[in-house]
C-alpha positions in Angstrom: 0.0 0.0 0.0 2.9 2.2 0.6 4.2 1.3 -2.7 0.9 2.2 -4.3 0.9 5.4 -2.4 4.3 6.3 -3.6 3.5 5.3 -7.1 0.3 7.3 -6.9 2.2 10.3 -5.4 4.9 9.9 -8.0 2.3 9.7 -10.7 0.6 12.9 -9.4 3.7 14.8 -9.3 4.5 13.9 -12.9 1.0 15.1 -14.4 0.8 18.5 -12.9 3.7 20.1 -14.8 2.2 18.9 -18.0 -1.1 20.2 -17.0 0.5 23.5 -16.1 2.3 23.5 -19.5 -0.9 22.7 -21.3 -2.8 25.3 -19.3 0.0 27.8 -20.0 -0.1 27.0 -23.7 -3.9 27.3 -23.6 -3.6 30.7 -21.8 -1.1 31.8 -24.4 -3.3 30.6 -27.2 -6.2 32.5 -25.6 -4.0 35.6 -25.1 -2.9 35.3 -28.7 -6.5 34.9 -29.8 -7.4 37.9 -27.7 -4.5 39.8 -29.2 -5.6 38.7 -32.7 -9.2 39.6 -31.8 -8.2 42.9 -30.4 -6.0 43.6 -33.4 -8.8 42.5 -35.7 -11.3 44.5 -33.7 -9.1 47.5 -34.0 -8.6 47.0 -37.6 -12.3 46.3 -38.1 -13.1 49.5 -36.1 -10.9 51.4 -38.4 -12.3 49.7 -41.4 -15.9 50.3 -40.1 -15.0 54.0 -39.5 -13.6 54.3 -43.0 -16.7 52.5 -44.3 -19.0 55.0 -42.4 -17.0 57.9 -43.8 -17.2 56.4 -47.3 -20.9 55.6 -46.8 -21.5 59.2 -45.7 -19.5 60.4 -48.7 -21.4 58.1 -51.0 -24.7 59.1 -49.4 -23.8 62.8 -50.0 -22.9 62.0 -53.6 -26.1 60.0 -53.9 -28.1 63.0 -52.6 -26.3 65.2 -55.0 -27.0 62.8 -57.8 -30.6 62.7 -56.7 -30.8 66.5 -56.7 -29.1 66.5 -60.1 -31.5 63.8 -61.3 -34.5 65.8 -60.0 -33.2 69.0 -61.6 -32.6 67.0 -64.8 -36.1 65.7 -64.6 -37.5 69.2 -64.1 -35.3 70.4 -67.0 -36.5 67.5 -69.1 -40.1 68.3 -68.2 -39.6 72.0 -69.1 -37.9 71.0 -72.3 -40.7 68.6 -73.1 -43.2 71.3 -72.5 -41.2 73.8 -74.5 -40.9 71.2 -77.2 -44.7 70.6 -77.1 -45.2 74.4 -77.4 -42.8 74.6 -80.2 -44.5 71.7 -82.0 -47.9 73.5 -81.5 -46.4 76.8 -82.7 -44.8 74.9 -85.6 -48.2 73.4 -86.5 -49.9 76.8 -86.2 -47.2 78.3 -88.3 -47.6 75.6 -90.9 -51.4 76.1 -90.8 -50.9 79.9 -91.1 -48.4 79.3 -94.0 -50.9 77.1 -95.7 -53.7 79.7 -95.2 -51.3 82.4 -96.4 -50.5 80.4 -99.4 -54.2 79.8 -100.1 -54.9 83.5 -99.5 -52.0 84.4 -101.8 -53.5 82.1 -104.5 -56.9 83.6 -104.0 -55.4 87.1 -104.1 -53.6 86.3 -107.2 -56.9 85.2 -108.8 -58.6 88.3 -107.5 -55.7 90.4 -108.8 -56.1 88.8 -112.2 -59.8 89.5 -112.1 -59.2 93.1 -110.9 -56.7 93.5 -113.8 -59.4 92.3 -116.2 -62.0 94.5 -114.6 -59.6 97.4 -114.7 -59.3 96.9 -118.4 -63.0 96.8 -118.8 -63.4 99.9 -116.6 -60.8 101.7 -118.7 -62.9 100.8 -121.8 -66.0 102.1 -120.0 -64.2 105.3 -119.0 -63.2 105.8 -122.6 -66.8 105.4 -123.7 -67.9 107.7 -120.9 -65.4 110.3 -122.0 -66.8 110.1 -125.5 -70.4 110.5 -124.1 -69.3 113.4 -121.9 -67.8 115.1 -124.9 -71.1 114.6 -126.7 -73.0 115.8 -123.7 -70.9 118.9 -123.5 -71.6 119.6 -127.1 -75.3 119.2 -126.4 -75.1 121.4 -123.3 -73.4 124.1 -125.5 -76.4 123.8 -127.9 -78.8 123.9 -125.0 -77.0 126.9 -123.4 -77.3 128.7 -126.7 -81.0 127.8 -126.9 -81.5 129.1 -123.3 -79.8 132.3 -124.2 -82.2 132.7 -127.0 -85.2 131.8 -124.8 -84.1 134.0 -121.8 -85.4 137.2 -123.6 -88.7 135.4 -124.2 -88.8 134.3 -120.5 -88.2 137.9 -119.3 -91.0 139.1 -121.6 -93.3 136.3 -120.4 -92.4 137.2 -116.8 -93.5 140.7 -117.4 -96.8 139.4 -118.8 -97.2 137.1 -115.8 -96.6 140.0 -113.4 -99.2 142.0 -115.3 -101.6 139.1 -115.1 -100.8 138.7 -111.3 -101.5 142.3 -110.7 -104.8 142.1 -112.7 -105.7 139.0 -110.7 -105.0 140.6 -107.4 -107.0 143.6 -108.5 -109.8 141.3 -109.5 -109.7 139.5 -106.2 -109.6 142.7 -104.3 -112.6 143.9 -106.3 -114.4 140.7 -105.7 -113.6 140.8 -101.9 -114.7 144.4 -101.9 -118.0 143.5 -103.7 -118.6 140.7 -101.2 -117.9 143.0 -98.3 -120.3 145.6 -99.9 -123.1 143.0 -100.2 -122.4 141.6 -96.8 -122.6 145.1 -95.4 -125.8 145.6 -97.3 -127.1 142.3 -96.1 -126.3 143.2 -92.5 -128.0 146.5 -93.0 -131.2 145.1 -94.4 -131.3 142.3 -91.9 -130.6 144.7 -89.0 -133.5 146.8 -90.2 -135.7 143.7 -90.3 -134.6 142.5 -86.9 -134.5 145.9 -85.2 -135.5 146.2 -81.6 -135.1 142.4 -81.0 -133.0 141.8 -77.8 -132.9 138.1 -78.4 -131.1 138.6 -81.8 -127.6 140.0 -81.6 -124.8 140.9 -84.0 -121.5 139.3 -83.0 -118.7 140.3 -85.5 -119.8 139.2 -88.9 -122.6 137.0 -87.6 -126.3 137.3 -86.7 -126.9 135.3 -83.5 -130.5 134.0 -82.9 -131.2 132.5 -79.5 -132.5 129.0 -79.9 -135.3 129.7 -77.4 -136.7 132.2 -80.0 -136.7 129.5 -82.8 -137.2 126.2 -81.1 -138.9 124.7 -78.1 -136.8 122.8 -75.5 -135.1 119.6 -76.9 -136.8 120.2 -80.2 -135.6 120.9 -83.8 -139.0 122.1 -85.1 -139.3 125.8 -85.9 -141.8 127.7 -83.8 -144.4 129.9 -85.7 -142.6 133.0 -84.4 -139.3 131.6 -85.8 -140.9 131.0 -89.2 -142.1 134.6 -89.2 -138.6 136.0 -88.6 -137.0 133.6 -91.0 -139.5 134.5 -93.7 -138.4 138.1 -93.5 -134.8 137.0 -93.6 -135.5 134.9 -96.7 -137.1 137.9 -98.5 -134.2 140.1 -97.7 -131.7 137.4 -98.8 -133.6 136.7 -102.1 -133.7 140.4 -102.9 -129.9 140.7 -102.2 -129.0 137.5 -104.1 -130.4 139.0 -107.2 -128.0 142.0 -106.9 -124.9 139.9 -106.1 -122.8 139.3 -109.4 -122.6 135.7 -110.5 -118.8 135.7 -110.2 -119.1 135.9 -106.4 -119.6 132.4 -105.0 -121.5 133.4 -101.8 -123.1 131.1 -99.3 -125.2 131.7 -96.1 -123.7 129.5 -93.3 -126.1 128.4 -90.6 -124.4 127.1 -87.5 -126.3 125.3 -84.6 -125.0 125.4 -81.0 -126.3 123.9 -77.7 -125.4 124.5 -74.1 -123.1 122.2 -72.1 -125.9 120.2 -70.5 -126.1 116.7 -72.2 -129.1 115.4 -74.0 -129.9 111.8 -74.6 -133.2 111.0 -76.3 -134.3 108.5 -79.0 -134.3 111.3 -81.5 -131.2 113.1 -80.3 -128.6 110.8 -78.7 -126.3 113.8 -78.1 -125.9 117.6 -78.5 -124.2 117.0 -81.9 -127.5 115.6 -83.3 -129.6 118.4 -81.8 -127.4 121.2 -83.0 -127.1 119.7 -86.5 -130.9 119.1 -86.7 -131.7 122.7 -85.8 -129.3 124.1 -88.4 -130.8 121.8 -91.0 -134.4 122.9 -90.0 -133.4 126.5 -90.8 -131.8 125.5 -94.1 -134.9 123.5 -95.1 -137.2 126.4 -94.3 -135.1 128.8 -96.3 -135.1 126.4 -99.2 -138.9 126.3 -99.0 -138.8 130.1 -99.1 -136.9 130.1 -102.4 -133.3 130.3 -101.4 -131.1 128.1 -103.7 -129.8 125.0 -101.8 -126.3 125.6 -103.2 -126.2 128.9 -101.4 -126.9 127.3 -97.9 -124.6 125.5 -95.5 -125.7 123.7 -92.3 -123.3 122.8 -89.5 -123.7 121.5 -85.9 -121.1 122.4 -83.3 -122.8 120.8 -80.2 -121.7 122.4 -76.9 -118.0 122.8 -77.9 -118.0 126.5 -79.0 -119.7 128.4 -76.2 -119.8 132.2 -76.0 -120.5 132.3 -72.3 -118.4 130.2 -69.9 -120.6 130.3 -66.8 -123.1 127.8 -65.6 -126.1 130.0 -64.9 -129.4 129.8 -66.8 -128.5 133.1 -68.6 -125.2 131.6 -69.7 -126.9 128.4 -70.9 -129.4 130.5 -72.8 -126.7 132.5 -74.6 -124.9 129.3 -75.7 -128.2 127.8 -77.2 -128.1 129.7 -80.5 -128.3 129.7 -84.3 -125.6 131.8 -86.1 -126.0 133.2 -89.6 -123.0 134.3 -91.6 -122.8 135.5 -95.2 -119.5 134.4 -96.6 -117.8 133.1 -99.8 -117.4 129.5 -100.6 
């Protein structure tokens, strides 16, 4: 057992140095590996740092390239737009050129036509010049004829002036004669109708109040009116025989009413009443022998009053028959 212990002890002593050697070698290997790892790590750190720097540089270049690419794209888009615009302008220019060529062709045709028309116009002008020369010759002949007739015209003008003077004298004589007979008629009628307050002379007219000649709303002459108008007819017949035939005289009978309206079956308005009364006087004078062509009847209704009031006296003045000796 002692021998085994010694062998075992001896054997233990012999293994440890080897183990130590192995462990030392292992430690050295580990240290070497760590040194290699550290060196590799240092190298790798440098490499990574260089790589980051290179990557940053490359990123910057990439950004620059991206900016340049974007700028290039924008430039390309602008160029494409400009190219499109130029194409449009080119097409428009081509169209305008075609239109101009067509217009030039048309203008050429028109110019040719105008040239032809100008030739025709020149021919027409030449013909017109010939006609103008002929007309001038005719005008010269007419001027000579006018010179010859001017003396005759002056002589005829003198004759016309003489005839005008004679006509004026004749008209003045005629007017004077009519005025004379009108004055005589007024005188005789005034003598016949003397002292009658209901018959007045207004200017160149005899005014009979309707109440003297007619009943209210009637166009039938009263017996008193017939008596007065008979005297008037006798004076007018006597005077008409003395008036020369060249005086175309007439006795105008005008009927008037007041402003109060009338509306009956016989007289729907004052127009009908005033006209009917004037016609009654005309018919009576015709029955007394006065020629119908020397009588005129007119109705004025209520539209020419001589009194503007609304009293009974004003109404009575406006209801009247007016007689006027005048010329047709």
